[in-house]
N, C-alpha and C positions, 0 to 999 in steps of 0.2 A: 499474469506476468509480474505484477507488483509483488505478490506474495512470494513468487519464485525468486525474484531478485533480493527481496528482504531476507529470505532464508539463506541465500548464499552469503550475504554480507554479515549475518549474525551467526554463521556457522562456528560452532565450538567443538573441536575434536581433540581431546587430550591424547597426545601421542607419547608413547614410552620414550622416544628419543628426543622429546621436546621440539618437534618440528613445527615451528610457529607458522610456516607457510600453509599448513593444513587448516588454519583458522581463517575466518572472514575478517574484514577490516573492523567490524564492530562485534567481535565474537562475544557471545553471551548476552547480546542485547535482547530485550523483550519485544515481541512483535504483536501489535494490536491490529486486527483486521476489521475494517468498518465498511459495510456494504451501503452504497448510496443509490444503486439502481433500483427503480421501482418496478416490480414485476407487473403491476397493473397497467403500466405504461410501456410495456415491452422492454423492460429493464433500462429505460432511459433515465439519465440522471436529472434530478431537479435541484433548484437552488435551495429549497427547504431541506432536502436530504443532505446536501453538501454542508449547510449551516449546522445541522444537527451533528454531523460527523465531526466537524471542526470543534464543536463544543465538547464532544466526548473525548477527542484527542487532547484538548486542554485539560479536561478533568483527569485524564490518565497521565498528565505531565509528560507528554511525548516530546522528545527533543528533535526528532526528524519525522516529517510527514511525506510520504511518497504517494503522489497522485498519478494514476494511470487510466487513461481513457482510450477506448478503441472500438468505436462502433461506426457502422456505415451511415452514410447520409444520402438523401435524395438530391440535395443541391449543394455541391462542393463550395467551399468558401462562404457559406451562408449558414453556419452552424448555430445551434441554439443551446443554451445552458439551462 
């Protein structure tokens, strides 16, 4: 979902009629995808992985960071990070 939304926002489509509405709000932006789910833990996110991803985002001088989480839980309102 996060990559999909980022792709729409960064869409750049040079139209012959200069139709700017064909572009996203941040057309031409560079997208950096960082995976934080650990496959050894059933793709659960860990604090260590999140920290490493944030460090990489800073190294790449990212202006915007989009975080998207969506996994099931056994005990609602008692999530873990």
